N, C-alpha and C positions, 0 to 999 in steps of 0.2 A: 161678292164672289165667295163661294164656299171654301172651306179649308181643303176639302178633298178635290175640288176643281183645281185650285191653285197647285197643289201637290201634283196632280195629274199633268197639268200643263208644264210644270217644271220638269217632271220626268220625261215628258214627251220631247223636250228640247234636249236636255242631256244633263248628266250630273257635272260636267266639266264647266269650271267657272267662266272661262273665256266664251264658250259656246252658249251658256245661259243668257249672257248679256249681249252677245254679238259685238263685243268690244273690238275696235281697231286702234291701233296706237298713233298718237296719245289719246287718251280717254279723259273724260271730265266728270264732274261731280252732279251737275244739275242742268237742265235746260237752259241755254243761253249763258252758261258759265264761261269766264274766260281762263279758268284754271286748265291747265293741260297737263295730264299725268302720264309719264312714261314708265312702263313696267320694269321693275328689276327682277322680281320673282312673283308668281302667284301659283297657288296649288289648288287642286280639285277638292270639291267638298259636295255634300248632298244638297238638295233644294232648300231655299229658305222657308220657314215655316212661321206661325204666329202662336205666341203664347196666350193669346187672348187676354181677358182680364183676370190674370193670375200673376203672382209673384214668383213664377217658376223659371225665370230667365236663366237661373244657374244649371237647371236641369237641361233646358234647351240647348244652351251654348256648349256645355261640357259634353252632351251626347253627339252634337254636331262635330265637335273636336275629335271624339273617338270614332265617329263614321269616316272622317278623314283619315285617321289612323288606319282603319280598316283598307281604305283606298291605297294608302301608302305601302301597306302590306301586301298588296296584290289583288285585293277583292274590288274589282271595278264597278260592281253594282251591289254595295252593301245594303242590307236592310235598314230601313229608318228604325231607330231603337225608341222604345216607348219612354218618352219623357214623363208621362204620368204614372207609369209604374214605379219609377224612381222617386217621384214626388210621394206617391202613396206610401211606399215603404219607408221613406224618410220620415214621414209623419208618425208612423208607428214607433220608430225608434227615438224620435224627437220627444214624443210624448212621455215615454219611459225616462228618459233622462231629466225632463222638466220636473216630473214628480220626485225624482231622487234628489234634485237640487232644490226642492222647496219652492219651485217657481223662481228662482234666482238666475235662470238662464233664459235665453230667447226661445219663445214658442211663437212661430210666425209662418207665413207662406215662404219667406226666404230661406236661402241655404248657401252653400259654397261648393266650389269644384271638388273638395274632398268628400262630399257626400255620395258622389257617383262611385268611386272605388268602395267606399263604406257600404253601399248598398249591393254592389256586385259581389262583394266578398261574402256577406251575410245572406243575402236573399237570392242573387242572380239577376238576370235581365231578361226581357222578352222583345220581340219586334213590336213596333207600333200597331202593326195590323191585328196582332193578337190582343193588345190591351190599349185602346184609344183614350180611355178615361172619359168617353163621351157616353151618355146615357139618354134614354127618352128622346130620341131623335135629334139630339143637340148637334150643332155643326160648328160651334165655337166654345172656347174655354171661358168659364166664369166661375171663380172660387170664392167670391165674396160671401155668399150665404153659408157655404160649406164650412169655411174657416170660422165664422162666427159661431156656428153649432160646435165645432170642435173646441174652440176657445172656451165656450160655455161649459163644456163637459170637464175640461181641465180646471177651469176655476172652481167647479163644484168640488172636484176630487181635492184640491188643495185645501178648500175650507173644511172638509172632513179630516184631512190630515192634521189641520191646526186645532181641531176640537180636543180638548182635554180627555185623555183616557180613550180616544177613539183610534181605531185602526182602519186602514184602507184595504179593501178587499180587491180581488183580481177582476171583479165583474166590469170596472171601468173600461177595461181593454176590449171586451165585447161591445160595449158602446161606441168606442172609437171606430172599431172595425165596421160596425154596422153602418156608421155614418159614412165611412169611405166607401163601402159597397153600394150604398144608396146613391151617392153623388158621383162616383167614379166607376162603378162596376165591380163584380166580384173579383177577388184576387185569384189569378190563374195558377193553380197547383200543377197542372199539366196541359200540355197543348200540342197540337200537330201544326208544323211549318214545313212547306215545300216537301210533304210526303213522309216526313220524320217526326217521331214523337219526342218531346223535350219536357223537362221541367226548367224552370228559370235558371236553376244552377247549371244543369247540363247544357243548356243553350248558351249561357255565358262561356262556360268552357270551350264550346264549339268555335267560338269567335277568335280564340287564340291570343287574346288580349291579356297581358301580365300586369296587373295593377300596381305591382312593385316598381315597374319601370318609370311611373310618372311621379313628377315633382312640382312643387309649388315654389315660386321665386318671388320675393318682395324687396323693398329697398327703404329702411328707414333708420335714422341715426341713433335711435335709441336701443336698437339691437346691435349686436357685434357683427362686423362684417365676416361673410363667409361661413357663419355658424347657423345652426337651426334655431328657429324661433316659433313661438305660436301666434299666428295672425290675430290681432285683437281687434275683432269686429263683431258685433252681435250675432250674425249669422253663422259665424263658425261654431255652431253648437256642438259638432263632433270633435272639436278641439283638434283639428288637422294642423300639422306643422308646416313650415315653410323655410326655405333658406334665404338669408338676407345677404344681398349683394349691394356694392356701391352703385349709386345712380347711373354712373358711367357704363356699367355693365348691363343695364336693363335692355336698352335698345340694341346693343351688340348681340345679346342673346337672342333677342326676336329676329334680327337680320340674318345672323348665322343659321338659325333654326330654318327659317323660310328658304334660304338658299340651299340648305341640305335636304330640303323635302319634308319638313315637319311644320305643321300649323301649331297655333298657340290658342289656349283659352284665355281670355282677358277679363278681369274683374276691375271696374273702374267707376268713378264719379261722372255721372252724365247730366248732373243739374246745372252745369255751367252755361252761361250765356252763349259760349262758343260751340256748344254741342247741338247741332241742328239736323235731326234725322231727316226732316223735310227736305233739307238742302244737301243731304248726303255728305255731311262734313263736321269735323270736330277740330276747332283751332282755338289758339290763345292770342287774339288780337291785343296789341298794345293799348289801343284805343277801344274799350269796350263800349263806350257811350254810343257808338255807331249801331250797336245791336238793340233792337227793340223788342222786348218780350210781351207777348199777349197771352193772358190765361195762366194756368198753373200745370205743372207736371203732376201726374197721379201719384198716390202713395206707394205703389208697387213698381213704378217705372215699366209699365206694360205696354206702353204706346209711345207715339211721338211726343206726347205731352204738350207743354206750352209752345205757341208758335213764335219763333225767332225769326226776325227779319233785318238783313243788313247786306250792303253791297260787299262786306268782307267775305260773304259766302259765295261771291260771284267773281272775284278777282283778288290775286294774291296781295296781302297786306302784311306789314310788320308784326311780328309775333314776339311774345315775352320770351326772354331767354331764361330757362329754368335752372335753378341750382338746387342742391340737395337741401340746403337750409330752408328754401321756399317750400320745398315739398314737405319737409317735416313740420313747418309751421301750419301749413293746411291741414295736416292730419291731426295735430294737437289741438288746433282751435276749431275743429270740426267744420271747416269749409271744404274739406275733402272728405267725402263719405262713401261707403261701400253701397253703391246704388244699383249696379246692373252687370250681368255677365254676359259677354259677347265672344266672338270667334275670330281671331286674326288669321286670314288666310293669304295675304299678299303684301308686298312692300313696293312702293312706287316713289317717284321724285317728280316734283312739279317743274314748270319752266325755269323757276329760280334756283333749282339744285336742292330744295329743301325734301326731306324724306317723309313720306305719309305710309301708314298702314292701312291696308284694306280689311274692313271689319264687317263680317257677316253678323247681322242682327237677327231678332226673333219677334219682330213687330210687323211680319207680313212684308208685302212687295210693293207698297203703295207709293214710295218715293222713287225719284228718277234712277238711281242705281239699282232699283229692284231689290230693296231690302238690305243693301249694303251702304257703307259709308267710308270716306276717306278721313283718317285722324292723323293730324300732324305729329311729328316727333315731340314737338313742345308740349301739346296736350297730353300726349302718351307720358312724357317724363313727370309732369305735375300731377295728373289725375289717376295714375295707375294704382290700384290697390294691390293686386298680385298678378302673375301670369302663371299658367299651368301647361306643361309640355312633357314630352318623352325625354328622359335624361340623355339620350343619345343625340338630341337635338342641340345640347349645349356643347360648346367647344371644349376640347380636352384641357386646354389652359385653365378655364373657369371650373370644369368638373374637378380637377385636381385641387383646386383651392378650396371647393366644397367638400372634397373627400368623398365624392360620389363614385 
């Protein structure tokens, strides 16, 4: 099924979450599953999309988040924003910083939630219908060849920079933009949308989103609690900062936000045995030996990856109780890594009373919950890298501690 057909069908049904799925309470995660989920809160969002074979989850998840923000602000039928416009403009800035840092920072397909406000402030934004990032009749995304070409250009420029007595011209920027034009389409300087003319910056202004209202939160013990820190992950090339909070506050922030009408962008490790997109679930079973993994996750975590099979995905099992010490150890020994960006749109509880967040993914709608999955509080506590949300979604008590 083509991306446009999937999008059309989803729009035909509705942008409302419960109406998309036809959920009745309680719901479950997979065909035949004995899990029974009862809604605490779920919020509206735009249709599930597919990032294809690209490492652009950060753009898909963050723009899905901002589309839900537009819904919250009263726009019940917001435009789908162009993930590939953001990816393209991020490449331009990423290449410049990569050269300035002599190649000592990340140049990859990946990114972070901070990239979206960075791009919107510097360049603007456009609707997806204006800039799809697809050329030559393509219907799905695949950036493998494009990135290899971009990476080759930057490697060549670095070699020139390292040559004794040599200087770097500005011509390399023309090469980067020519590659982006060829693989993604020309950069739209001006466009017409719904009968009005815009530039990317004027369109961004028309949305009414204030990029200064959005903050990132994380929780690691090597940072001081309730203070700003720079999230130490390779894809944070823009050096965006976060607020560090104790682990006990992380799920509290998520639950409070969802109950108050605010969704959350979520960065996490998804390479664990207990993360099964096929089964619509992320859990931390005490006995991981019951989970059989076949195959491998792909490098950019752009699809369901390795196949995971276990009864643990079909009926409630005992989970690991997570501590801040466990969380820090996973980050320090690299068993917790920055893999994937997603969008948290609801909070539920199962029949045992355990809390789960409902997560919108960007791997298409092939699994039972139609592109969504339920992630347990235990998994969230151990494997979250950071969350990103409107500052007003945070309770006054925690905002006061953060001095927001």
